[in-house]
NUTI-965322 format. One record per residue (C-alpha): residue in one letter; x, y, z; residue number from 1. Coordinates in nm, 4 decimals. Layout:
BEGIN
<rec rest="a" xx="X" yy="Y" zz="Z" nr="NUM"/>
...
% end
This chain:
BEGIN
<rec rest="m" xx="-2.8056" yy="-2.0136" zz="-1.1431" nr="1"/>
<rec rest="q" xx="-2.4410" yy="-2.1287" zz="-1.1236" nr="2"/>
<rec rest="a" xx="-2.4528" yy="-2.2877" zz="-1.4857" nr="3"/>
<rec rest="l" xx="-2.2613" yy="-2.1116" zz="-1.7323" nr="4"/>
<rec rest="d" xx="-2.3199" yy="-2.1292" zz="-2.1140" nr="5"/>
<rec rest="v" xx="-1.9803" yy="-2.1597" zz="-2.3095" nr="6"/>
<rec rest="l" xx="-1.9511" yy="-1.9302" zz="-2.6799" nr="7"/>
<rec rest="w" xx="-1.6329" yy="-1.9864" zz="-2.8417" nr="8"/>
<rec rest="g" xx="-1.4464" yy="-2.1213" zz="-2.5511" nr="9"/>
<rec rest="k" xx="-1.5620" yy="-1.8104" zz="-2.3494" nr="10"/>
<rec rest="s" xx="-1.7557" yy="-1.8731" zz="-2.0268" nr="11"/>
<rec rest="v" xx="-2.1053" yy="-1.6414" zz="-2.0992" nr="12"/>
<rec rest="p" xx="-2.3368" yy="-1.5838" zz="-1.8184" nr="13"/>
<rec rest="f" xx="-2.6875" yy="-1.5839" zz="-1.7821" nr="14"/>
<rec rest="q" xx="-2.8884" yy="-1.2877" zz="-1.9071" nr="15"/>
<rec rest="c" xx="-3.0523" yy="-1.2902" zz="-1.6020" nr="16"/>
<rec rest="h" xx="-2.7813" yy="-1.0677" zz="-1.4177" nr="17"/>
<rec rest="q" xx="-2.8683" yy="-0.7365" zz="-1.3091" nr="18"/>
<rec rest="a" xx="-2.5902" yy="-0.4490" zz="-1.2299" nr="19"/>
<rec rest="m" xx="-2.5460" yy="-0.3758" zz="-0.8666" nr="20"/>
<rec rest="n" xx="-2.6868" yy="-0.0670" zz="-0.7475" nr="21"/>
<rec rest="d" xx="-2.4832" yy="0.1364" zz="-0.4870" nr="22"/>
<rec rest="s" xx="-2.7631" yy="0.0591" zz="-0.1922" nr="23"/>
<rec rest="d" xx="-2.6698" yy="-0.2903" zz="-0.2434" nr="24"/>
<rec rest="c" xx="-2.3065" yy="-0.2640" zz="-0.2728" nr="25"/>
<rec rest="v" xx="-2.3625" yy="-0.0862" zz="0.0447" nr="26"/>
<rec rest="l" xx="-2.5414" yy="-0.3572" zz="0.2696" nr="27"/>
<rec rest="f" xx="-2.3297" yy="-0.6199" zz="0.0730" nr="28"/>
<rec rest="l" xx="-2.0012" yy="-0.4631" zz="0.1976" nr="29"/>
<rec rest="q" xx="-2.1322" yy="-0.3966" zz="0.5610" nr="30"/>
<rec rest="w" xx="-2.2198" yy="-0.7558" zz="0.5722" nr="31"/>
<rec rest="a" xx="-1.9170" yy="-0.9092" zz="0.3827" nr="32"/>
<rec rest="l" xx="-1.6256" yy="-0.6946" zz="0.5070" nr="33"/>
<rec rest="p" xx="-1.6295" yy="-0.8011" zz="0.8969" nr="34"/>
<rec rest="r" xx="-1.5809" yy="-1.1578" zz="0.7828" nr="35"/>
<rec rest="i" xx="-1.2711" yy="-1.0721" zz="0.6091" nr="36"/>
<rec rest="g" xx="-1.0931" yy="-0.8627" zz="0.8761" nr="37"/>
<rec rest="m" xx="-1.1925" yy="-0.5397" zz="0.6863" nr="38"/>
<rec rest="r" xx="-1.3858" yy="-0.2385" zz="0.8103" nr="39"/>
<rec rest="w" xx="-1.6622" yy="-0.0806" zz="0.5716" nr="40"/>
<rec rest="t" xx="-1.5776" yy="0.2984" zz="0.6578" nr="41"/>
<rec rest="g" xx="-1.2384" yy="0.2785" zz="0.4933" nr="42"/>
<rec rest="f" xx="-1.4144" yy="0.1306" zz="0.1452" nr="43"/>
<rec rest="r" xx="-1.7040" yy="0.4350" zz="0.1214" nr="44"/>
<rec rest="r" xx="-1.5042" yy="0.6455" zz="-0.1018" nr="45"/>
<rec rest="v" xx="-1.3825" yy="0.3671" zz="-0.3125" nr="46"/>
<rec rest="r" xx="-1.6748" yy="0.1331" zz="-0.3142" nr="47"/>
<rec rest="g" xx="-1.7567" yy="0.2098" zz="-0.6985" nr="48"/>
<rec rest="q" xx="-1.4306" yy="0.0592" zz="-0.7821" nr="49"/>
<rec rest="v" xx="-1.5279" yy="-0.2624" zz="-0.5776" nr="50"/>
<rec rest="r" xx="-1.8969" yy="-0.2776" zz="-0.7332" nr="51"/>
<rec rest="k" xx="-1.7590" yy="-0.3138" zz="-1.0464" nr="52"/>
<rec rest="r" xx="-1.5623" yy="-0.6066" zz="-0.9519" nr="53"/>
<rec rest="l" xx="-1.8198" yy="-0.7525" zz="-0.7916" nr="54"/>
<rec rest="d" xx="-2.0866" yy="-0.7364" zz="-1.0727" nr="55"/>
<rec rest="r" xx="-1.7696" yy="-0.8874" zz="-1.2993" nr="56"/>
<rec rest="r" xx="-1.7684" yy="-1.1858" zz="-1.0536" nr="57"/>
<rec rest="m" xx="-2.1285" yy="-1.2631" zz="-1.0187" nr="58"/>
<rec rest="r" xx="-2.1399" yy="-1.2303" zz="-1.4244" nr="59"/>
<rec rest="e" xx="-1.8543" yy="-1.5041" zz="-1.4320" nr="60"/>
<rec rest="l" xx="-2.0509" yy="-1.7210" zz="-1.1597" nr="61"/>
<rec rest="g" xx="-2.3936" yy="-1.6905" zz="-1.3476" nr="62"/>
<rec rest="l" xx="-2.5653" yy="-1.5374" zz="-1.0378" nr="63"/>
<rec rest="a" xx="-2.8489" yy="-1.2799" zz="-1.0676" nr="64"/>
<rec rest="g" xx="-2.7101" yy="-1.0365" zz="-0.7702" nr="65"/>
<rec rest="a" xx="-2.5900" yy="-1.0021" zz="-0.4368" nr="66"/>
<rec rest="a" xx="-2.8351" yy="-1.2205" zz="-0.2378" nr="67"/>
<rec rest="e" xx="-2.7509" yy="-1.5137" zz="-0.4507" nr="68"/>
<rec rest="y" xx="-2.3486" yy="-1.4227" zz="-0.4169" nr="69"/>
<rec rest="r" xx="-2.4065" yy="-1.4408" zz="-0.0546" nr="70"/>
<rec rest="v" xx="-2.5347" yy="-1.7757" zz="-0.0573" nr="71"/>
<rec rest="y" xx="-2.2561" yy="-1.9049" zz="-0.2820" nr="72"/>
<rec rest="l" xx="-2.0098" yy="-1.7358" zz="-0.0339" nr="73"/>
<rec rest="e" xx="-2.1484" yy="-1.9261" zz="0.2526" nr="74"/>
<rec rest="a" xx="-2.1541" yy="-2.2662" zz="0.0442" nr="75"/>
<rec rest="n" xx="-1.8142" yy="-2.2296" zz="-0.1217" nr="76"/>
<rec rest="p" xx="-1.5547" yy="-2.1052" zz="0.1596" nr="77"/>
<rec rest="d" xx="-1.2431" yy="-2.0750" zz="-0.1035" nr="78"/>
<rec rest="e" xx="-1.4447" yy="-1.7922" zz="-0.2586" nr="79"/>
<rec rest="w" xx="-1.3730" yy="-1.5565" zz="0.0318" nr="80"/>
<rec rest="t" xx="-1.0262" yy="-1.5386" zz="-0.0697" nr="81"/>
<rec rest="v" xx="-1.1633" yy="-1.4082" zz="-0.4538" nr="82"/>
<rec rest="l" xx="-1.3553" yy="-1.1629" zz="-0.2574" nr="83"/>
<rec rest="e" xx="-1.0256" yy="-1.0508" zz="-0.0540" nr="84"/>
<rec rest="g" xx="-0.8738" yy="-0.9744" zz="-0.4006" nr="85"/>
<rec rest="i" xx="-1.1814" yy="-0.7801" zz="-0.5194" nr="86"/>
<rec rest="c" xx="-1.1711" yy="-0.5856" zz="-0.2318" nr="87"/>
<rec rest="r" xx="-0.8117" yy="-0.4778" zz="-0.2739" nr="88"/>
<rec rest="i" xx="-0.7635" yy="-0.1342" zz="-0.3878" nr="89"/>
<rec rest="t" xx="-0.4490" yy="-0.0030" zz="-0.5205" nr="90"/>
<rec rest="i" xx="-0.4784" yy="0.3530" zz="-0.6234" nr="91"/>
<rec rest="s" xx="-0.1290" yy="0.5035" zz="-0.6334" nr="92"/>
<rec rest="r" xx="0.1161" yy="0.7839" zz="-0.8171" nr="93"/>
<rec rest="f" xx="0.4367" yy="0.8961" zz="-0.7505" nr="94"/>
<rec rest="y" xx="0.4485" yy="1.1657" zz="-0.4557" nr="95"/>
<rec rest="r" xx="0.1114" yy="1.1106" zz="-0.3401" nr="96"/>
<rec rest="d" xx="0.0457" yy="1.3786" zz="-0.0859" nr="97"/>
<rec rest="r" xx="0.3141" yy="1.5483" zz="-0.1662" nr="98"/>
<rec rest="a" xx="0.3460" yy="1.7679" zz="0.1204" nr="99"/>
<rec rest="v" xx="0.4446" yy="1.4385" zz="0.2976" nr="100"/>
<rec rest="f" xx="0.7065" yy="1.3380" zz="0.0520" nr="101"/>
<rec rest="e" xx="0.8463" yy="1.6795" zz="0.0577" nr="102"/>
<rec rest="s" xx="0.8857" yy="1.6629" zz="0.4352" nr="103"/>
<rec rest="l" xx="1.0857" yy="1.3620" zz="0.4020" nr="104"/>
<rec rest="r" xx="1.2968" yy="1.4933" zz="0.1261" nr="105"/>
<rec rest="r" xx="1.3754" yy="1.8145" zz="0.3548" nr="106"/>
<rec rest="l" xx="1.3714" yy="1.6862" zz="0.6948" nr="107"/>
<rec rest="v" xx="1.3233" yy="1.3152" zz="0.7708" nr="108"/>
<rec rest="l" xx="1.5535" yy="1.1541" zz="0.5332" nr="109"/>
<rec rest="p" xx="1.8484" yy="1.3916" zz="0.6044" nr="110"/>
<rec rest="d" xx="1.7847" yy="1.3141" zz="0.9631" nr="111"/>
<rec rest="l" xx="1.7717" yy="0.9357" zz="0.9329" nr="112"/>
<rec rest="a" xx="2.0728" yy="0.9880" zz="0.7470" nr="113"/>
<rec rest="a" xx="2.2666" yy="1.1556" zz="1.0335" nr="114"/>
<rec rest="q" xx="2.1575" yy="0.8962" zz="1.2861" nr="115"/>
<rec rest="a" xx="2.2794" yy="0.6094" zz="1.0480" nr="116"/>
<rec rest="q" xx="2.6150" yy="0.7897" zz="1.0119" nr="117"/>
<rec rest="a" xx="2.6436" yy="0.8513" zz="1.3826" nr="118"/>
<rec rest="t" xx="2.5666" yy="0.5023" zz="1.4650" nr="119"/>
<rec rest="g" xx="2.8433" yy="0.3686" zz="1.2338" nr="120"/>
<rec rest="r" xx="2.5712" yy="0.2383" zz="0.9557" nr="121"/>
<rec rest="r" xx="2.6643" yy="0.2818" zz="0.6046" nr="122"/>
<rec rest="s" xx="2.2970" yy="0.2841" zz="0.4868" nr="123"/>
<rec rest="v" xx="1.9532" yy="0.4090" zz="0.5604" nr="124"/>
<rec rest="r" xx="1.6655" yy="0.1141" zz="0.5029" nr="125"/>
<rec rest="a" xx="1.2931" yy="0.2169" zz="0.3938" nr="126"/>
<rec rest="w" xx="1.0098" yy="-0.0215" zz="0.3844" nr="127"/>
<rec rest="s" xx="0.6842" yy="0.0704" zz="0.1871" nr="128"/>
<rec rest="v" xx="0.4256" yy="-0.1571" zz="0.2908" nr="129"/>
<rec rest="g" xx="0.1490" yy="-0.2201" zz="0.0374" nr="130"/>
<rec rest="c" xx="0.3652" yy="-0.0799" zz="-0.2282" nr="131"/>
<rec rest="a" xx="0.1161" yy="-0.1548" zz="-0.5407" nr="132"/>
<rec rest="s" xx="0.2793" yy="-0.0966" zz="-0.8681" nr="133"/>
<rec rest="g" xx="0.6064" yy="0.0769" zz="-0.6868" nr="134"/>
<rec rest="e" xx="0.5109" yy="0.4313" zz="-0.7135" nr="135"/>
<rec rest="e" xx="0.5695" yy="0.4839" zz="-0.3488" nr="136"/>
<rec rest="p" xx="0.9121" yy="0.3050" zz="-0.3218" nr="137"/>
<rec rest="y" xx="1.0387" yy="0.4952" zz="-0.6217" nr="138"/>
<rec rest="s" xx="0.9011" yy="0.8099" zz="-0.4819" nr="139"/>
<rec rest="v" xx="1.1223" yy="0.7365" zz="-0.1764" nr="140"/>
<rec rest="l" xx="1.4466" yy="0.6872" zz="-0.4325" nr="141"/>
<rec rest="i" xx="1.3505" yy="1.0267" zz="-0.5651" nr="142"/>
<rec rest="a" xx="1.3103" yy="1.2178" zz="-0.2446" nr="143"/>
<rec rest="w" xx="1.6350" yy="1.0866" zz="-0.1378" nr="144"/>
<rec rest="h" xx="1.8041" yy="1.1810" zz="-0.4502" nr="145"/>
<rec rest="y" xx="1.7018" yy="1.5242" zz="-0.4568" nr="146"/>
<rec rest="g" xx="1.7551" yy="1.5989" zz="-0.0528" nr="147"/>
<rec rest="a" xx="1.9644" yy="1.3444" zz="0.1513" nr="148"/>
<rec rest="g" xx="2.1658" yy="1.1626" zz="-0.1010" nr="149"/>
<rec rest="p" xx="2.3674" yy="1.4686" zz="-0.1991" nr="150"/>
<rec rest="q" xx="2.4110" yy="1.5597" zz="0.1633" nr="151"/>
<rec rest="f" xx="2.5544" yy="1.2309" zz="0.2805" nr="152"/>
<rec rest="p" xx="2.7328" yy="1.0882" zz="-0.0149" nr="153"/>
<rec rest="e" xx="2.8993" yy="0.8178" zz="0.2018" nr="154"/>
<rec rest="i" xx="2.5294" yy="0.6587" zz="0.2999" nr="155"/>
<rec rest="e" xx="2.3223" yy="0.4562" zz="0.0738" nr="156"/>
<rec rest="l" xx="1.9707" yy="0.4268" zz="0.0806" nr="157"/>
<rec rest="e" xx="1.8056" yy="0.0744" zz="0.0524" nr="158"/>
<rec rest="v" xx="1.4242" yy="0.0332" zz="-0.0137" nr="159"/>
<rec rest="v" xx="1.1879" yy="-0.2985" zz="0.0311" nr="160"/>
<rec rest="g" xx="0.8691" yy="-0.2570" zz="-0.1160" nr="161"/>
<rec rest="t" xx="0.5974" yy="-0.5601" zz="-0.0143" nr="162"/>
<rec rest="d" xx="0.2860" yy="-0.6118" zz="-0.1734" nr="163"/>
<rec rest="l" xx="0.0235" yy="-0.9029" zz="-0.1494" nr="164"/>
<rec rest="d" xx="-0.0574" yy="-0.9036" zz="-0.5269" nr="165"/>
<rec rest="p" xx="0.2184" yy="-1.0639" zz="-0.7769" nr="166"/>
<rec rest="a" xx="0.0956" yy="-0.8887" zz="-1.0310" nr="167"/>
<rec rest="l" xx="0.1375" yy="-0.5447" zz="-0.9054" nr="168"/>
<rec rest="i" xx="0.5009" yy="-0.6530" zz="-0.8106" nr="169"/>
<rec rest="e" xx="0.5962" yy="-0.7389" zz="-1.1576" nr="170"/>
<rec rest="r" xx="0.4241" yy="-0.4018" zz="-1.2583" nr="171"/>
<rec rest="a" xx="0.6519" yy="-0.2383" zz="-1.0286" nr="172"/>
<rec rest="r" xx="0.9615" yy="-0.4213" zz="-1.1235" nr="173"/>
<rec rest="a" xx="0.8786" yy="-0.3105" zz="-1.5052" nr="174"/>
<rec rest="g" xx="0.8852" yy="0.0260" zz="-1.3534" nr="175"/>
<rec rest="r" xx="0.6651" yy="0.2049" zz="-1.6650" nr="176"/>
<rec rest="y" xx="0.3895" yy="0.4507" zz="-1.5780" nr="177"/>
<rec rest="q" xx="0.1265" yy="0.6401" zz="-1.7832" nr="178"/>
<rec rest="r" xx="0.1851" yy="1.0301" zz="-1.7677" nr="179"/>
<rec rest="g" xx="-0.1110" yy="1.0946" zz="-1.4920" nr="180"/>
<rec rest="s" xx="0.0780" yy="0.8910" zz="-1.2433" nr="181"/>
<rec rest="i" xx="0.4081" yy="1.1238" zz="-1.2462" nr="182"/>
<rec rest="r" xx="0.1636" yy="1.4436" zz="-1.2242" nr="183"/>
<rec rest="e" xx="0.2978" yy="1.5416" zz="-0.8844" nr="184"/>
<rec rest="l" xx="0.6485" yy="1.5157" zz="-0.9384" nr="185"/>
<rec rest="l" xx="0.8328" yy="1.8663" zz="-1.0179" nr="186"/>
<rec rest="p" xx="0.8389" yy="1.8718" zz="-1.3947" nr="187"/>
<rec rest="e" xx="1.2151" yy="1.9379" zz="-1.3754" nr="188"/>
<rec rest="w" xx="1.2705" yy="1.6287" zz="-1.2286" nr="189"/>
<rec rest="i" xx="1.0879" yy="1.3892" zz="-1.4725" nr="190"/>
<rec rest="d" xx="1.3536" yy="1.3909" zz="-1.7700" nr="191"/>
<rec rest="t" xx="1.6063" yy="1.2780" zz="-1.5099" nr="192"/>
<rec rest="v" xx="1.3883" yy="1.0213" zz="-1.3342" nr="193"/>
<rec rest="f" xx="1.2154" yy="0.8611" zz="-1.6349" nr="194"/>
<rec rest="e" xx="1.2908" yy="0.7664" zz="-1.9901" nr="195"/>
<rec rest="e" xx="0.9718" yy="0.8961" zz="-2.2094" nr="196"/>
<rec rest="r" xx="0.8905" yy="0.6542" zz="-2.4853" nr="197"/>
<rec rest="k" xx="0.5567" yy="0.6143" zz="-2.6856" nr="198"/>
<rec rest="g" xx="0.3733" yy="0.7788" zz="-2.3668" nr="199"/>
<rec rest="l" xx="0.5217" yy="0.5561" zz="-2.1539" nr="200"/>
<rec rest="f" xx="0.7507" yy="0.6694" zz="-1.8739" nr="201"/>
<rec rest="t" xx="1.0112" yy="0.4275" zz="-1.7188" nr="202"/>
<rec rest="i" xx="1.2090" yy="0.4579" zz="-1.4449" nr="203"/>
<rec rest="r" xx="1.5901" yy="0.5355" zz="-1.5062" nr="204"/>
<rec rest="p" xx="1.8704" yy="0.2720" zz="-1.3718" nr="205"/>
<rec rest="d" xx="1.9702" yy="0.5077" zz="-1.1156" nr="206"/>
<rec rest="f" xx="1.6228" yy="0.5609" zz="-0.9515" nr="207"/>
<rec rest="r" xx="1.5983" yy="0.1447" zz="-0.9039" nr="208"/>
<rec rest="r" xx="1.9325" yy="0.1097" zz="-0.7396" nr="209"/>
<rec rest="g" xx="1.8909" yy="-0.0153" zz="-0.3768" nr="210"/>
<rec rest="l" xx="1.5347" yy="-0.1121" zz="-0.4525" nr="211"/>
<rec rest="e" xx="1.4025" yy="-0.4697" zz="-0.3781" nr="212"/>
<rec rest="l" xx="1.0366" yy="-0.5663" zz="-0.4814" nr="213"/>
<rec rest="l" xx="0.8575" yy="-0.8978" zz="-0.2513" nr="214"/>
<rec rest="s" xx="0.5444" yy="-1.0213" zz="-0.2782" nr="215"/>
<rec rest="q" xx="0.4373" yy="-1.0824" zz="0.0880" nr="216"/>
<rec rest="d" xx="0.1052" yy="-1.0326" zz="0.2863" nr="217"/>
<rec rest="v" xx="0.1829" yy="-0.7938" zz="0.5792" nr="218"/>
<rec rest="r" xx="-0.0517" yy="-1.0141" zz="0.7784" nr="219"/>
<rec rest="q" xx="0.1788" yy="-1.2891" zz="0.7781" nr="220"/>
<rec rest="t" xx="0.5109" yy="-1.2028" zz="0.6705" nr="221"/>
<rec rest="v" xx="0.7360" yy="-0.9077" zz="0.7141" nr="222"/>
<rec rest="p" xx="1.0853" yy="-0.8197" zz="0.5514" nr="223"/>
<rec rest="e" xx="1.4266" yy="-0.9591" zz="0.7381" nr="224"/>
<rec rest="g" xx="1.6092" yy="-0.6872" zz="0.9603" nr="225"/>
<rec rest="r" xx="1.5307" yy="-0.3591" zz="1.0675" nr="226"/>
<rec rest="f" xx="1.4400" yy="0.0108" zz="0.9282" nr="227"/>
<rec rest="d" xx="1.4749" yy="0.3538" zz="0.9563" nr="228"/>
<rec rest="l" xx="1.1728" yy="0.4347" zz="0.7738" nr="229"/>
<rec rest="i" xx="0.8593" yy="0.2253" zz="0.7427" nr="230"/>
<rec rest="l" xx="0.5509" yy="0.4078" zz="0.5080" nr="231"/>
<rec rest="c" xx="0.2225" yy="0.2179" zz="0.6010" nr="232"/>
<rec rest="r" xx="0.0039" yy="0.4381" zz="0.4154" nr="233"/>
<rec rest="n" xx="-0.3766" yy="0.3883" zz="0.2896" nr="234"/>
<rec rest="l" xx="-0.3829" yy="0.0012" zz="0.3599" nr="235"/>
<rec rest="v" xx="-0.3728" yy="-0.1076" zz="0.7243" nr="236"/>
<rec rest="l" xx="-0.5051" yy="0.1951" zz="0.9118" nr="237"/>
<rec rest="t" xx="-0.7809" yy="0.2669" zz="0.6266" nr="238"/>
<rec rest="y" xx="-0.8906" yy="-0.1005" zz="0.5278" nr="239"/>
<rec rest="f" xx="-0.7970" yy="-0.3412" zz="0.8224" nr="240"/>
<rec rest="d" xx="-1.0380" yy="-0.3623" zz="1.1061" nr="241"/>
<rec rest="e" xx="-0.9343" yy="-0.2700" zz="1.4756" nr="242"/>
<rec rest="v" xx="-0.8464" yy="-0.6431" zz="1.5507" nr="243"/>
<rec rest="q" xx="-0.5965" yy="-0.6852" zz="1.2164" nr="244"/>
<rec rest="q" xx="-0.4633" yy="-0.3225" zz="1.3197" nr="245"/>
<rec rest="r" xx="-0.3410" yy="-0.4391" zz="1.6680" nr="246"/>
<rec rest="s" xx="-0.2159" yy="-0.7532" zz="1.5262" nr="247"/>
<rec rest="v" xx="-0.0087" yy="-0.5850" zz="1.2510" nr="248"/>
<rec rest="l" xx="0.1039" yy="-0.2598" zz="1.3833" nr="249"/>
<rec rest="p" xx="0.3360" yy="-0.4183" zz="1.6630" nr="250"/>
<rec rest="k" xx="0.5283" yy="-0.6058" zz="1.4025" nr="251"/>
<rec rest="l" xx="0.5595" yy="-0.3289" zz="1.1755" nr="252"/>
<rec rest="i" xx="0.6713" yy="-0.1022" zz="1.4553" nr="253"/>
<rec rest="g" xx="0.8826" yy="-0.3686" zz="1.6656" nr="254"/>
<rec rest="r" xx="1.1309" yy="-0.3552" zz="1.2497" nr="255"/>
<rec rest="l" xx="1.2153" yy="0.0251" zz="1.3443" nr="256"/>
<rec rest="f" xx="1.5365" yy="0.1384" zz="1.4487" nr="257"/>
<rec rest="p" xx="1.5296" yy="0.3773" zz="1.7708" nr="258"/>
<rec rest="s" xx="1.3961" yy="0.7145" zz="1.6479" nr="259"/>
<rec rest="g" xx="1.2898" yy="0.5437" zz="1.3569" nr="260"/>
<rec rest="a" xx="1.0164" yy="0.7428" zz="1.1449" nr="261"/>
<rec rest="f" xx="0.6531" yy="0.5984" zz="1.0572" nr="262"/>
<rec rest="v" xx="0.4505" yy="0.7255" zz="0.8161" nr="263"/>
<rec rest="t" xx="0.0688" yy="0.7003" zz="0.7925" nr="264"/>
<rec rest="g" xx="-0.1934" yy="0.8036" zz="0.5214" nr="265"/>
<rec rest="v" xx="-0.3021" yy="1.1663" zz="0.5872" nr="266"/>
<rec rest="h" xx="-0.6346" yy="1.0728" zz="0.6838" nr="267"/>
<rec rest="e" xx="-0.5706" yy="0.7998" zz="0.8709" nr="268"/>
<rec rest="r" xx="-0.5367" yy="0.7879" zz="1.2706" nr="269"/>
<rec rest="l" xx="-0.3622" yy="0.5465" zz="1.5035" nr="270"/>
<rec rest="p" xx="-0.5798" yy="0.2890" zz="1.7442" nr="271"/>
<rec rest="e" xx="-0.6985" yy="0.4641" zz="2.0341" nr="272"/>
<rec rest="g" xx="-0.4544" yy="0.4278" zz="2.3002" nr="273"/>
<rec rest="w" xx="-0.1668" yy="0.3451" zz="2.0879" nr="274"/>
<rec rest="t" xx="0.2004" yy="0.3836" zz="2.1970" nr="275"/>
<rec rest="g" xx="0.5202" yy="0.3707" zz="2.0946" nr="276"/>
<rec rest="l" xx="0.5287" yy="0.6297" zz="1.8152" nr="277"/>
<rec rest="k" xx="0.5089" yy="1.0288" zz="1.8883" nr="278"/>
<rec rest="p" xx="0.4527" yy="1.2796" zz="1.5810" nr="279"/>
<rec rest="w" xx="0.7903" yy="1.3944" zz="1.4251" nr="280"/>
<rec rest="d" xx="0.8399" yy="1.7720" zz="1.4965" nr="281"/>
<rec rest="n" xx="0.4675" yy="1.8274" zz="1.4030" nr="282"/>
<rec rest="e" xx="0.4736" yy="1.6934" zz="1.0323" nr="283"/>
<rec rest="r" xx="0.1758" yy="1.5452" zz="0.9488" nr="284"/>
<rec rest="a" xx="0.1112" yy="1.1724" zz="0.9227" nr="285"/>
<rec rest="i" xx="0.4931" yy="1.1371" zz="1.0379" nr="286"/>
<rec rest="y" xx="0.6149" yy="0.9695" zz="1.3589" nr="287"/>
<rec rest="r" xx="0.9129" yy="0.9030" zz="1.5255" nr="288"/>
<rec rest="s" xx="0.9397" yy="0.5490" zz="1.7230" nr="289"/>
<rec rest="c" xx="1.0089" yy="0.6563" zz="2.1017" nr="290"/>
<rec rest="r" xx="0.9951" yy="0.2635" zz="2.2249" nr="291"/>
<rec rest="a" xx="1.1956" yy="0.0621" zz="2.0200" nr="292"/>
<rec rest="a" xx="1.5357" yy="0.1119" zz="2.1948" nr="293"/>
<rec rest="q" xx="1.3425" yy="-0.0536" zz="2.4715" nr="294"/>
<rec rest="g" xx="1.2284" yy="-0.3308" zz="2.2989" nr="295"/>
<rec rest="s" xx="0.8281" yy="-0.2633" zz="2.3628" nr="296"/>
<rec rest="h" xx="0.5970" yy="-0.2083" zz="2.0662" nr="297"/>
<rec rest="s" xx="0.2913" yy="-0.3052" zz="2.1764" nr="298"/>
<rec rest="s" xx="-0.0475" yy="-0.0939" zz="2.2384" nr="299"/>
<rec rest="t" xx="-0.2084" yy="-0.0695" zz="2.5691" nr="300"/>
% end
């Protein structure tokens, strides 16, 4: 069932393929995800997106359905890397979870700027983990512009955005977005932040300054240096299994300056028994590092 016909230079699958239904998708993901260090619970709400990608992949391979794809995976170890890409979720928009970004703008970033100033540093450093097409790191720059930036003109903001997918990093560098991506921003900000042309909104140079975008897998590589702010939202704590969470989180938190801020998704929870972070003045999904100064960043 792996042979493919060729028509006009394009691969055409056998017509015996049947679209995967929801129950087949659930059963397949419950079987496959633990084998790539992912957890099924994180995929419940986004499984429709994954199902469409799985269907497309099975058609490319000329496979009839999920049962044959399972056999194919067992026989072709390299296919597991392809499956990881299929399961990569890239939902994002500017100021996603607006209340969180307003807390960053009004409270957290000014606090971090004051800390940097008090210790003689000239910059605040932020890291967006799994930055996708760049909406999150650009949102941090926007929050700084309309918050701490005018309050601390002598302090600069440096932002690093990392994502496993090089294509998404290139899209982030291009900085061009559909209107739907900016719907959470205040209307009066949009003309200042973007240049609109033919229905696309392009980030202006002032909101690119200080941004570095890198293609990195957080499970293997982290950026150099330490950070005042790390945003790890809707990735590690949603999709990674607990083994990977407990492997990755210490590396992230170990990069925080003392009293630095760590931001999760609003529906995410830290692993049970986790230490080294405490809630930031009762702000939702924002934590303060409380162990970095002692150099201990592991869970118990």
